[in-house]
Structures are given as C-alpha cells and as structure tokens.
C-alpha positions in Angstrom: 103.4 108.0 113.0 101.9 105.0 111.5 104.2 102.2 109.3 102.7 99.6 107.2 105.6 97.0 107.1 105.2 94.5 103.9 106.6 91.4 104.2 107.3 87.8 102.8 109.8 85.3 103.8 112.8 86.9 101.9 116.1 88.5 103.0 115.0 91.5 101.3 111.8 91.8 104.3 114.6 91.2 106.8 116.5 94.2 105.7 112.6 96.0 105.9 112.0 94.9 109.5 116.0 95.8 110.2 115.3 99.4 108.5 111.7 99.7 110.9 113.8 98.7 114.3 116.8 101.4 113.6 115.4 104.0 111.9 111.9 104.4 113.4 111.0 105.8 117.5 109.1 102.9 118.9 107.7 104.9 121.5 105.8 107.0 118.7 105.2 104.3 116.0 102.4 102.1 115.9 103.5 99.2 113.3 101.4 96.6 111.1 102.9 94.0 109.7 101.4 92.7 106.6 101.7 89.6 104.3 99.9 88.8 101.3 99.1 85.6 99.8 98.8 85.3 96.2 96.3 82.8 94.8 97.6 80.2 93.0 96.7 80.3 89.6 95.2 76.7 88.5 97.0 75.2 85.4 93.8 74.1 84.0 90.7 74.9 83.9 88.1 72.7 86.5 84.5 71.6 84.7 81.8 73.8 85.2 80.4 72.0 88.1 83.8 72.2 90.0 85.7 75.2 91.2 89.4 75.0 91.7 88.6 75.3 95.5 86.9 72.5 95.4 89.6 70.4 95.3 91.1 69.3 98.9 94.6 69.4 97.8 94.0 73.1 96.8 92.6 73.8 100.1 94.8 72.3 101.9 97.9 73.8 100.0 96.1 77.2 100.6 95.5 76.7 104.7 99.5 75.7 105.1 100.6 78.9 103.3 98.1 81.1 105.3 99.7 79.3 108.2 103.2 79.9 107.6 102.1 83.6 106.7 100.7 84.0 110.0 103.6 82.7 111.8 105.8 84.9 109.9 104.0 88.2 110.5 103.6 87.1 114.0 107.2 86.7 114.6 108.0 89.8 112.9 105.5 91.9 115.0 106.9 90.3 118.3 110.5 91.6 117.4 109.2 95.1 117.0 107.0 94.8 120.1 110.0 93.4 122.1 112.1 96.5 121.1 109.4 98.8 122.0 107.3 100.1 119.7 103.8 101.0 121.4 101.6 99.3 118.8 101.9 96.0 117.1 99.3 94.5 115.2 100.0 92.2 111.9 97.7 90.7 109.4 97.5 88.2 106.4 95.3 89.3 103.2 94.9 87.4 100.4 95.4 89.0 96.8 97.9 90.8 94.3 100.8 92.1 96.5 101.1 95.7 94.8 97.5 96.4 95.1 96.6 95.0 98.3 99.7 96.7 100.0 98.5 100.3 98.5 94.7 99.0 99.7 95.6 98.2 103.1 97.7 101.0 103.6 95.4 103.6 103.1 92.6 101.4 105.0 94.3 101.4 108.4 95.8 105.4 107.6 99.4 104.6 107.3 101.6 107.6 107.0 104.6 105.1 105.7 104.7 102.3 103.6 107.8 100.4 104.3 109.2 96.9 102.1 112.0 95.3 100.8 113.2 95.5 96.9 114.3 92.4 95.4 115.9 94.8 93.0 115.5 92.6 89.6 115.9 94.6 86.2 115.7 93.7 82.7 113.0 90.6 81.5 112.7 89.6 85.2 111.3 92.9 86.4 109.0 92.9 83.1 107.4 89.7 83.6 107.8 89.4 87.1 106.6 93.2 87.9 108.3 95.2 90.7 105.8 95.5 93.7 107.9 97.9 95.4 108.0 100.4 92.2 104.0 100.0 91.8 103.4 100.9 95.6 105.9 103.7 95.4 103.9 105.1 92.0 100.5 104.6 94.1 100.5 105.0 97.5 98.8 107.8 99.2 101.6 107.9 101.8 105.5 107.9 102.0 107.4 104.5 100.8 110.5 103.2 101.9 112.1 100.9 99.8 114.5 99.1 101.9 117.5 96.6 100.0 120.5 94.1 102.0 123.4 95.4 102.6 125.5 94.3 99.7 
C-alpha cells in the first residue's frame, strides 16, 4: 500500500501522522510525507521591470519557509521509518495545497491520502476553503481525513 501523508505544522497534521502510525501495517506500507508551500501573495504590484521574486526579502523568506518545511517532513518521515515502515520518503512542493496534494497522489500512485482537518465551518470555511474537502472530492484514490481527539 502507498500512503501520501500531507502535513503542515499543526496539531491536525500530528493527528494524521499518529493515525498512520497506529493503523497502517508498516511492513506492507510505503509512505510519502508531503508539505505544500503556498506562494506568498504580494501586497502590491511590482513595476514592469521588476518581479516580486526579484526582491531579496521575498527570496530569503521563501528559502526560510522551504527549510522549515523540509525539516517538518523529514522529522515525520524519520518517525515513520523508526516505526518500521518499509519505505519513507518526503517532499516539499510549491503550489495550491488542494491541487498539489491531488496531483502528487496521482503522479506517485498513492492508494490512500491521509491529512488532518482543521474542522472550519461557516464563514471561515467559505473564505479559507477546505483543503481536506477538496482533496476528498477530487482525489483518484481513497482519502482519510483525521481530526485530533477532543
């Protein structure tokens, strides 16, 4: 079985990691830990001669975010490997999380996507969207949405 474990740095992702640790059969399971770095939207439009990415602050900020995300997925993969999972890999991709997760699962050939849910409702859900819901609707494989214990 191939599990794509989508994580961010939240208690919801910790619950997803714990779910994989406690429910999957390590000897028969390959896990790929994925974090998606969302692009930072500029608050102004640069001139025609400059692009947003030409600002050193932007480049530095994105590099710091990428380093933090790499440490996050690496730690998760190491904990899965220590638990005996036969194959653990990790990746940090840039893009829109709900689209990137679905695309990565399809490209990698995942049998299952596991991710945490923030459980937003009402206006928050409307304004911020629901990554887990979008992934569940559009994934070509099964999706497990995990919430932390109350």
